N, C-alpha and C positions, 0 to 999 in steps of 0.2 A: 516780375517781382518786382516791385518798385522801393527804392533806397531813402529811408527818408533824415532827411537830414536835420541833425539838433543845433545845428550853429554851434557847435564847441562848447557846452553850457558844459560846466561840470558841478554843478550843484543835486546830488543826489536826489535829494525829494524833488526835482522839478526835472532828472528826468525820468523819474520812476510813474508819476504823474504824465508823460508823456506818452507813455508805454500804454498807461492805461485807457488815457484818451483812445491812440490812436487801435487800440484793441477792440473800445468799446463804438469808435464814433465815424473810423474809416471806413471806406468803400470796401463794403461786403464780398464783391468778385474778385477782388485783389488780393495778391500776396504783398503783402512786404518786411525787412529788412532794416534793423535800428542796433547802427552803432552807438556808445556814447561811454563815456570817462570820467569817472565819479574822485570827486575830491577825496580826504584822508573821510572812509568812514563804514560802521559794521552798516550788513542789510543784514536784517532778521526774517526768516520765514516765518510765514503767515502764521501757522498753529505754533508758535515759540513764546518760554516765556523767556524776554528779551531781560529783564536782569541774570538770570540765570547763564547766559548767557555773555554775559560782558563786562569787562573791567571798567566801571561805570568813574573811580576816579581818576583812571587813565586816562580814563575818552574826557574827561571835564579837564582836567587838567592840559588838554592835548586838544581840543577844539575837535572831536572826530562829534561828525554825524550821526545819529544814529536812527534808523528808516526800516520800521517792517514794509516788505513787498507781498504782492497781492496772491503769488505762488508758495505752494509750502518747501520742505527741505532745512539746509544747516544751516544756520549765521555763516558770514562771506564777509572777508574784510576785500576793502576799497581802496585803491590809492588812483595817482594817474600812471600807474606802471601799469596799470588793468587795462583789460580791452570788454568790453561787455556787449555780447552781439543780442539778436533778441527776434525771432522769427515770429510773425504775426501773419493766422493764418487761420483757412474754416476748419475746423471740428469734425473733419466726416467720417468719427465713428472708432478709426484706426488710424489716427496719431497720435490718441495722449495714453501717455507711458511711453512711447515709441520711438526709443531716446537715441535710437540709431541713426531714424530718419533725418534730424536735426544735427546731430555731430558731423554727420561720415562726410556733408561737405566740406565742413570746417577740417575735420583729419587732412579728409586726400590735400587743402592748400598747404596748410602744414608739412605735412610728407613732401610733398614738392620744393618747399622749402629746406629741407634734411630734416627736419625733426620726425623722429618716424615717432608717433603719436597712432595710439586705438585706445576705443572707448574699455573700457575694463568697468566689471561692476554693473550697475544699474546704467546710470549719467556721470560716471570720472573718466574721463579723458585723463590717460597717465604719457607718461616719457619714463621708460626705464624705469619703470614701477611709481612713480613719483608723481603723486597728481597734477596739474598745470590747467585743469579748467573741471567747474562741476555747473551741473544744470536742472534745472527745475521751471515746472510747467504748472501754466493754472490755460483754465477754458468756463467759457461763459456759457458754454453748452451750444451755440452755434458757433462761436469763434477761438481760437486758442493762441496763449504765447509760448513760445521753447525761447526757454535765454539762456544763458550762459556767462561766465568768466574765463576769461584768459588769460592768466597771470606770465605777463609780459616780462616787466623788470618791477617787479611789486619788494619794495620794504620789508624783506620778509622777517624782521625784529619786529616790526610793529605789527604784525600779527600777530605772533606771537603773545606781547605784550595787552595789546586793545583786548584779545578775545583770552586771557588771562583772568577767569574768575575766581574772585577771593573764595576761602575756604570755611560754606557753612554746611547747616542743612537746609538744605531744599529739595520741599517734596511737590511735583508736580503734573501734571498731566500731558505741557508740552512737550514736541520734540525735540530731544536733544540732541546738539549735535555732535557730531564723529569727526575729532579731529583726525585727516591725513598727512602722510609725510608730502610733502608741494615742493615741488620745486617752479624755477621760471625758463619761461620760452627761449630770451634770452640766451642761456647759458647750455644750449642746445645747438643755437645756430653759429654755423662756419666763421661767418664774418659778423663785426656787430651792426646794428641798424633799430635806427632811432624809432621811438613810439607809430609817429607817424607815419613814415616809409614801412612798419609794419601793417598796420590799418587797410593804407592805401595797395600793400600787397596781397591783403584775405578778400580786401572788397574786389579788386580786379580775378584775383583767383574764382571767386563765387561768382563772380560775368558772367564766366567762360564758361561754365555749367550750364546756364542755362540762358534764356534769352536774354538782350541788351536790357542794362536796367536803365529805368528812368530812376530820376531824384525830385524825388518831391519839396518844396517847401513848405512850410505850416504862412497860412495867410495870421492876418494881423489878430483876428478875431478868433482864431486857430489857437492860437500862443497863450492869448486872455482869457479862451477858455482851459487849457492847459497849467495858467495862474491859477484860478481859478480852483482847481482840482488839488493842486498841494497844496491850499492856503485851507479851505474848508477838509481837507483828508492828512494829504505826509508831514503838513509842515505842526500837526494835533500830538500831544503825549496821550489824548486819547485814545487815537491806533499806533502811534509807535509804541508806548507802555500799558495803558492801558486797558488794550484790548489781549491783555496777556493772560493765559488758565488762569483760573484760580489755581494759586500754589500755598501750598504753607511751609513756614520757616522757624525753624531754631536755632537761638543761639546763647551762647554761653558767655562768662567770663565770671573771672574770678578781679575784682576790686577790693582796696583797702577798705573797703567799706561792708565787704562779703562778696560772693557770691553770687552774680543775679542772669537769671534763665527768663531769657523767653520765647513765649510761642504766637508767633502771628499770621495769621490768617485772613488772608490778600486773596479781595474777588471784583473779579471787572478794575484790579488797579488799583481797588482803596482796601482799606483796611476794613475788614468784617468784626476782626474779633481781634480782644489781644490778651495774656495772661501772664502778667512779670510772680515768677517761683525765687525763692532765694533765702541766704541767712542774713539780709541787711533790717536794721530798724530806723522804721522813718515813722514821722511824728502825725506825718497823714496815713487815712484810709491808700493802698495800693493801688483799691476799686475806681475812684478816684481821676488815676492818673489814667489807668486801661479806658474809663470810660472818654477821657478828654481824646484824646489817641482813635477810639474806633471810626469810622466813617472819611479819617482824614486820607489825603492820595497819598499812595507808599512812594513819595516822589522825598528824597532828603532835603528837599528846600522849604518843600510845603510843613517835612516832620517840623523842621531849624523853626519854623512860625507857630506851629503851635505850639512850643514850650518856651515858644521867648518870653513870653511874660508868664512863669508859676517859677518858684521857687523849687528846682528838683531835689535840692536836699529836702526837704520837708517828707520824700518820698520813698529817699534810699540813706541819708545822714551826709559824711563830706565827699559829696562827687561831684567830679566836673559836668556843668550839661552835655560840655563836646565829646565827655567820654560817652556818656547816654545814650547819644545822634550816632555816635559809629556806632555803638552796638545795636543799635533800630536799624539801621541801614548797612552794616556789613563791611565799614568801613575803614578798618583798620584791621 
């Protein structure tokens, strides 16, 4: 097995691009191990509806990355206290969904550290019934990745805030996350340890179970290809938000002008249809506003730009534009 050196990069979009690039382009006769640590970010599962999983207001205020990964499963929070591991191997027809095969070496090393970890359910590593790791897989047919998180010293208060979705009625076919009781590995260690020391000890422990590892450093050309993949995919709203499954939203609120009830239909990240109901009084047909919003990207800034040049009071009476925007995007 070869250990891939990510050279200390903490940008989640770059790290996920590196992982995918290695999966698709590295030597298929070799197994690889990749470690990476990300800046504060929410990593969305391949089949999830992004806005259903995140607190967008909080994320915007705290500059938290939102990135979709190529594997399935639920949304997870990453920060500098979370170590991610990724095994890149051939798909032998038996390994996909065999989470035990890839978590066993990690569990063995954790047990050696005095952390009584065990695989519970399908793909979670638990200590004393608290989740310290979740794993997911993806296969190209010939190659596969089995990757996971290791909550070492993550800020748990941030996990709750960043993943606390605002209350609204969203109907989606996307895979919804199931929240579990979580804990940090550092809570179960007998002596304090830095993240770097933990990473090194884990790596040494994994070395012991196999032939000596070789460390691989990417060439300049390979890094350029990784940056290109990041720019062409992981940097894009279309991948991180627009790829969400078709979903419907219902929101209503009573204002001084009356009640406004919205039904929004979103497909491929864009508003395919919107219907506005209520007991408000306006001077212009509400259908004009509905038609204006149709086709707009379901993104707060894009919606704001769309309504910036219209007089919203013509449709509802004395209603402030930010009030309507908050209702459309569910930020209040």
